[in-house]
N, C-alpha and C positions, 0 to 999 in steps of 0.2 A: 504494500500500500504506500510505503514511503516513496517508492520510486515514482510514482506517478504524480506527482503532484504538481504542483505548481504551476503551473503553467497554465494558464488559462487564458485567456482571454484576449483579448485584444481586440476585440471586436469593437471597436469603437468607432468610429467615425461617425458620429451622429450629431445632428443638431437638434436642439430641443424644440418642442412644439407646444401649443396651448393645451391646457388640461382638458381631457376629453372623456366624458361620461365614466369616470372611474367608479368601481364598485367598492363601497365602504364595507368593512367587516361588521358583522352583528351576531349576537348570540353569545352564550357562555363559552369561554375558551380558557384553557390553562396552558401557559407557555412551558415548553420543556426547557431543560437547562441549556441546551444548545441554542435555542431561540433567544433565551434571556441574554446569554453572552453575546450573541450576534447583535441584539438590540442595543446593548451597552456600547459595542464597537460603533454602531450606527450613530448613536447620540454623541459620542466623543469625537469621532472623525479626526481630521488633521487640520492644521492651521489654514490650509488653502481649500478645505472641503467643508461644505455645509450640507447637513442632512436634508434630503428631499422627500423620500417616501420609503416606508417600511411595509412589506407585504407579508401576510401570515396566513397559514391554513387553519381551519377550524378545529384541528386536533392539536394545534399549538406547536407542531414539530417542524414543518416546512416553513422556511422564511428566507427572504433576501431583501436587498435594499439598494437605493440610489443615493449618490452624492452629487452635489453641484460643485464643479471646479471653480477656478478663479473667476471673478466677475459675478454677474447676476444671472440667474436661470429661472425660466418659467416652468410650471408643472408640465409633465409630459404625459404621453399615453401609456398608462400602466396596465391596461386591460390585457394585452398579449401575455404578459408575465403572470397575471392573475389566472388566465385561462390555462397557462402551462402548469401552474401550481395545482389547479383542480385536476388536470389530467394525470399529473404525477401522483397525487394523493387519493384520488377518487372521492374527494369531499369538496366542501365549499372553501373558497379563499377570498380574501379581500384586503383592502388597505387598512393597516393597523395604525399607522401614524403618518401624518403629513407634516413634514419638517419636524418640530420638536413637540407636537401636540398629538396625543393618542386619540384617534377618532373612532375606534372600534366601540360599538354600543353593546353593552352586556347587561344593562339594567342598573348598573352602579355608576359607571363612567359617564359624566355629562357630555363628554366628547367635544369640549370646547373650553376656552378660558384657562385661567391659571391652574385650576384644579387638575386639569388634564395635561398640563405641560411639564416637560422634563428639562432640567438644566444640565448642560454639558459639564458644569463645574461640580456636580454632585458626585459623591463617592459611589462605588458599586452598591454598598449597603443602602444608601439613600434611594438609589434608582430601584432596587429590589423592593424596598419598603413602599414606594409609590405604586409599583405594579401590584403589590399585595393589597394596598388600600383601594385600588380601582378594580380589584377582583380578578386580576390576570395571573395571580400566583396564590397558592393556598387552597382552601376549601371551596365549596360551591358558592356561586354568586346568588344574590337575592336583592330585589329592589326594595323590599319592605323590611328585611331583617339584617341587622349588622352582626356579623359573627367574627370571632377571633380566628384568623386564618390558621388552618392546620398545617403542621410541618409534614409534608408528604415524604414518606420514606422512599418513595419510588424515585423521585428526581428524574428518573429515566434510568433504564437499566444500563449500568456502566460496566464496561469491560476493563480489566486491568491492563493498561497498555504502557509500554515503556516510553518515557519521554525521549525526544530526540530533536535535533536541529538539522535542517537541510537547506543548503544554499546552492545555487547553480545557474546555469544558462542553457536553454534548449532552443532548437529551431522550431518555427511555427509556420503553418500554411493557413491562410485565412481567406474565406470567400464571403463576400458581402453583397447582398442583393442590390443591384443598381450599378455595380462595378463590373466591367467586362473581364478583367484579368484577376487571377489569383494573387493575393498579396503574401509575399514571403518575408520572413524576418526572424528575429530572435526575441526571447522573453527571459528576463531575469526574475528569479523568485527567491524568497526567503521565508522558510516555513519552520514552525515549531509546533509539535503535537497536533498535526492535521489542520492547523489554521495558519494562514500566511498572508504575506503581502507580495506584490509584484510591481515591477516598473518596466516600461518599454518606451521606445521612441517611435513616433509615427513617421511615415515616409514623407518626403518632400519638406522636411523641417517644419511639419505642422504642429509640433509640440511633443510633450511627454505625457504619459498616462500612469496613474497610480491605481492600484486595485487591491482587492482582498478576496480570499476564497476560503471556503470551509468544506472539509471532506467529511462524509458521513459513512455509516455502515452500508454494505450492499454495493459498494463500488460507485456511489453517486456523490454529488456535491453541488454547491452553488457558487457563483462568482458574480462580481460586479466591478466596474471600472469607471473612473472619471479622468478627464484629460484637461490640460491647461487651456485648451481652446473651447471649453464648455461642451465637449462631446462626452457621451457616456452610454453604457449599455449594461445589460445583466442577463443571466440565464443559468442553465444547469450544465453539469459536466459529468463525465464518467471516465474511469480509467480502465484500460484493457489489459489482457494477460501479458502482452509483450512489454508492458511498462509505459506505453504511450497514453495520451489523453485526448479525448474528443469532447467537444463542447458545442452547444447550440444556444442561441439567444436572439434577442431582438433589440434594435435601437429604438429611440423615442419616436421615430417615424414609422414604427411597425415593420421595419425592414429586417429580413432574416440574416442572421450572422452565424457562420459555422467555422470551426477551426479544428486543426489537428496538430498536436504537439508530438515531436519525435520522442521515442523511448530513450531511456537513460543509456548512454553509450558505455 
């Protein structure tokens, strides 16, 4: 599993569009530990990145997100990724947060204002406390009864895995709907315990891109990337037996993006 990593994405070449009929999440949902950690990464971001949108499945396990690069960004068309989430999980998916405000309605969360907002300055404990307060961690939600959240023993079935660090560079071949030729290049990655960051240069001196990815059980994972020229994309990936990685996703204009990363030599 280590071998495959990283690599991901590059799909980017996208320009943002206006917010289009996005599906907001609703109903009771409890976030798994992986989704909580990913949400914290989304809120924190980096100095040059601002949180745009966080998508979640109604079982609380599948999640991914968008960042806005340098400059100002408009909301994009998130429906293709929401549909992809539904296909992957067989359940319902929707927008969990827009920027730093949680908009998923579960009977407790007002889905607006200060009560539903998260600060990037908060500690992990404070963010988890807010998620618990709004009914996304702990026991069952109720609009009429306030209960002390239970500490779920489950957290998610965790396997004992050895910690490791992996850094490197791989070759990537990228096809992007609307472009006639295949785009070839390299991607650098830096990974620790199946979560990592990556950086790559766009062709024609169009800028650089930073991204994150998270690998899950079953040979699947998610990725997202944001670039200095305000481009960005997100999607899913899977690693294959020879150590390579394949990924699919869409840009904010609903254009398909596919890529293949070479196996570890």
